[in-house]
C-alpha positions as CSV (number, residue, x, y, z in Angstrom):
1,M,21.7,46.6,-31.7
2,I,20.4,44.5,-29.0
3,Q,19.8,44.7,-25.2
4,L,19.8,41.9,-23.0
5,V,17.8,41.8,-19.9
6,T,17.7,39.3,-17.0
7,A,16.8,39.2,-13.3
8,T,18.5,37.3,-10.7
9,K,18.1,36.5,-7.1
10,G,21.7,37.1,-6.3
11,K,24.7,38.7,-8.1
12,F,24.7,38.5,-11.8
13,S,28.4,37.5,-11.6
14,G,27.4,34.1,-10.2
15,T,25.0,33.1,-12.9
16,L,25.6,30.9,-15.9
17,L,24.1,33.7,-18.3
18,N,27.1,35.9,-17.1
19,T,29.6,33.2,-18.4
20,S,28.1,33.6,-22.1
21,T,27.6,37.4,-22.3
22,K,31.0,38.7,-22.5
23,N,30.6,39.6,-26.0
24,I,27.1,41.3,-25.4
25,S,28.2,44.8,-24.4
26,N,24.5,45.9,-23.5
27,T,23.4,43.6,-20.7
28,A,21.1,44.7,-17.9
29,A,21.0,42.4,-14.9
30,F,18.5,43.2,-12.2
31,E,20.3,41.8,-9.1
32,H,18.8,40.6,-5.9
33,N,15.4,40.7,-7.5
34,T,12.4,39.9,-5.7
35,K,9.7,41.8,-7.9
36,P,7.6,39.9,-10.5
37,L,9.2,39.5,-13.8
38,H,6.6,41.3,-15.8
39,H,7.3,44.3,-13.5
40,V,11.0,43.9,-14.1
41,Y,10.5,43.5,-17.7
42,N,8.3,46.5,-18.1
43,N,10.9,48.7,-16.2
44,A,13.7,47.5,-18.7
45,I,11.2,48.4,-21.8
46,N,10.7,51.9,-20.4
47,Q,14.4,52.2,-20.1
48,F,15.8,50.7,-23.2
49,K,13.0,50.8,-26.0
50,D,14.3,54.1,-27.6
51,T,18.1,53.1,-27.7
52,T,18.1,49.5,-29.2
53,D,16.6,47.3,-32.0
54,W,15.7,44.4,-29.9
55,I,15.2,43.6,-26.1
56,V,16.1,40.3,-25.4
57,F,14.5,38.6,-21.9
58,V,16.5,35.6,-20.9
59,H,16.6,33.5,-17.6
60,D,19.7,33.6,-15.6
61,D,20.4,30.0,-15.9
62,V,20.8,29.9,-19.4
63,I,24.1,29.6,-21.6
64,I,23.7,31.5,-25.0
65,E,26.0,29.2,-27.1
66,A,27.0,31.7,-29.7
67,P,26.5,35.2,-28.1
68,E,28.7,36.9,-30.9
69,A,26.2,35.6,-33.4
70,L,23.1,36.7,-31.5
71,E,22.5,40.0,-33.1
72,R,23.2,38.7,-36.7
73,Q,20.7,35.9,-35.9
74,L,18.0,38.2,-34.6
75,N,18.4,40.5,-37.4
76,N,18.2,37.7,-40.0
77,L,15.0,36.2,-38.0
78,G,13.5,39.8,-37.8
79,N,13.1,39.7,-41.7
80,V,10.1,37.5,-40.9
81,Y,9.2,37.7,-37.3
82,D,8.8,40.4,-34.5
83,V,9.0,38.3,-31.5
84,V,11.4,35.3,-31.3
85,G,11.8,32.4,-29.0
86,C,13.6,29.1,-28.8
87,A,10.7,27.0,-28.2
88,G,7.0,27.1,-28.7
89,I,3.6,25.9,-30.3
90,R,2.1,26.6,-33.5
91,E,-1.6,25.9,-32.8
92,V,-3.0,26.3,-29.3
93,K,-5.9,24.8,-27.5
94,L,-6.2,26.7,-24.4
95,S,-6.8,24.6,-21.2
96,S,-5.6,23.8,-17.7
97,P,-2.9,23.4,-16.9
98,A,-1.8,26.1,-19.2
99,L,1.7,24.9,-20.1
100,W,2.6,25.7,-23.8
101,H,3.6,22.3,-24.5
102,L,0.4,20.5,-23.1
103,M,-2.1,23.0,-24.9
104,G,-2.0,21.3,-28.3
105,D,-0.7,18.4,-30.3
106,K,3.1,17.5,-30.1
107,T,3.0,17.7,-34.0
108,Q,2.6,21.6,-33.4
109,H,5.8,21.9,-31.2
110,R,8.7,24.0,-32.5
111,G,12.2,24.7,-31.7
112,A,14.9,23.1,-29.6
113,V,16.8,23.7,-26.2
114,A,19.5,21.9,-24.5
115,H,19.4,21.1,-20.8
116,L,22.2,20.3,-18.2
117,H,22.1,17.1,-16.4
118,G,24.9,15.5,-14.6
119,G,27.4,17.8,-16.2
120,K,26.4,16.8,-19.7
121,K,24.1,18.6,-22.2
122,Y,21.1,16.9,-23.6
123,M,19.2,18.3,-26.6
124,T,15.2,18.7,-26.6
125,S,14.1,18.9,-29.9
126,F,10.5,20.1,-29.8
127,G,9.9,20.3,-33.7
128,P,11.1,22.1,-36.8
129,Y,12.3,25.6,-36.8
130,P,12.4,28.3,-37.8
131,D,8.8,28.6,-37.9
132,R,5.8,30.8,-36.8
133,V,4.1,30.0,-33.5
134,I,1.6,31.5,-30.9
135,L,3.0,30.8,-27.8
136,I,6.8,30.9,-26.8
137,D,8.8,29.7,-23.7
138,G,9.9,32.5,-21.5
139,V,13.3,31.0,-21.1
140,F,14.4,33.2,-23.9
141,M,12.3,35.9,-25.7
142,A,13.3,38.6,-28.1
143,A,11.2,41.4,-29.2
144,K,11.6,44.2,-31.7
145,T,11.3,47.4,-29.7
146,K,8.3,48.4,-32.2
147,V,6.2,45.9,-30.5
148,F,6.4,47.8,-27.4
149,D,4.3,50.7,-28.8
150,K,1.6,48.2,-28.6
151,I,2.2,45.5,-26.2
152,T,4.1,45.3,-22.8
153,F,3.8,42.7,-19.9
154,D,0.4,42.7,-18.4
155,E,1.0,43.6,-14.7
156,T,-2.4,42.4,-13.5
157,N,-0.9,38.8,-13.8
158,P,-1.0,37.5,-10.2
159,A,1.9,35.2,-10.7
160,G,5.2,36.5,-10.0
161,F,7.3,34.3,-12.2
162,H,4.8,32.5,-14.5
163,F,2.5,33.3,-17.2
164,Y,4.4,36.5,-18.3
165,D,5.8,34.7,-21.4
166,L,2.5,33.0,-22.6
167,D,0.5,36.2,-22.0
168,F,2.9,38.3,-23.8
169,A,3.3,36.0,-26.8
170,M,-0.5,35.8,-27.2
171,A,-1.0,39.6,-26.9
172,C,1.5,40.0,-29.6
173,H,-0.1,37.3,-31.9
174,K,-3.5,39.0,-31.3
175,A,-2.0,42.2,-32.2
176,G,-0.9,41.0,-35.6
177,F,2.8,40.7,-34.9
178,K,4.6,37.6,-36.0
179,V,5.9,35.3,-33.3
180,G,8.1,32.7,-34.1
181,V,11.1,30.4,-33.0
182,G,14.5,30.3,-34.6
183,D,17.9,28.9,-34.7
184,I,19.3,30.3,-31.6
185,A,21.3,27.8,-29.5
186,I,20.7,28.0,-25.7
187,T,21.4,25.6,-22.9
188,H,19.0,25.7,-19.8
189,A,20.3,24.5,-16.5
190,S,16.7,24.1,-15.2
191,P,14.4,21.2,-16.1
192,G,11.4,23.6,-16.0
193,L,8.4,23.8,-13.8
194,R,8.7,21.5,-10.8
195,E,5.3,21.8,-9.1
196,F,2.0,23.6,-9.3
197,T,2.4,26.2,-6.5
198,Q,-0.6,28.4,-5.4
199,D,1.3,31.2,-7.2
200,W,1.1,29.0,-10.5
201,K,-2.5,28.1,-10.0
202,N,-3.4,31.8,-9.6
203,G,-1.5,32.7,-12.9
204,D,-3.1,29.7,-14.6
205,A,-6.6,30.9,-13.7
206,W,-5.8,34.3,-14.6
207,F,-4.4,33.5,-17.9
208,L,-7.3,31.3,-19.1
209,K,-9.9,33.6,-17.9
210,K,-8.2,36.6,-20.0
211,W,-8.0,34.5,-23.1
212,L,-11.0,32.3,-23.2
213,S,-13.5,35.2,-22.2
């Protein structure tokens, strides 16, 4: 069984994710959210970890292209991995700016994500997959519920909507869980980070201090 979790600034009914989750009966949307994602996600963990096999954290501006196959895909990937994303990096050299695709050689990138632009979809292929990685992008993250017995989201993170993903993946990797990217097709309507806000800079400093110390 899988439990989908998302947070949205408005009503879930107006999101792209809503259009692709009709076949996923267990979807929890935290509407009109202003709280940090690590806080929202930990609340979801506490609520659902004893009632499902996987918790899937996904942005609200994502289309899951084959929602009816998602549980089967995760169970197949779960034969190898404990935490699954769609894009990530296999070897990491921690440095600022702490963006996963900049902290290592491009040959270590893994996964693929489609993006929307001008009403058309464009595929960004990062590298071969499925494969084991260290860091994954938070646009889509799925974790077996056994992971949460040891690892949750670090609420000392000062950035409300950044670094929750990299920190969680790193913590899982350090704890011995297998983090990977798999063949889960998604389309993301956002191009990603647009600017280095003060919130992001605070998170960048916090993340690097935590994992370089």
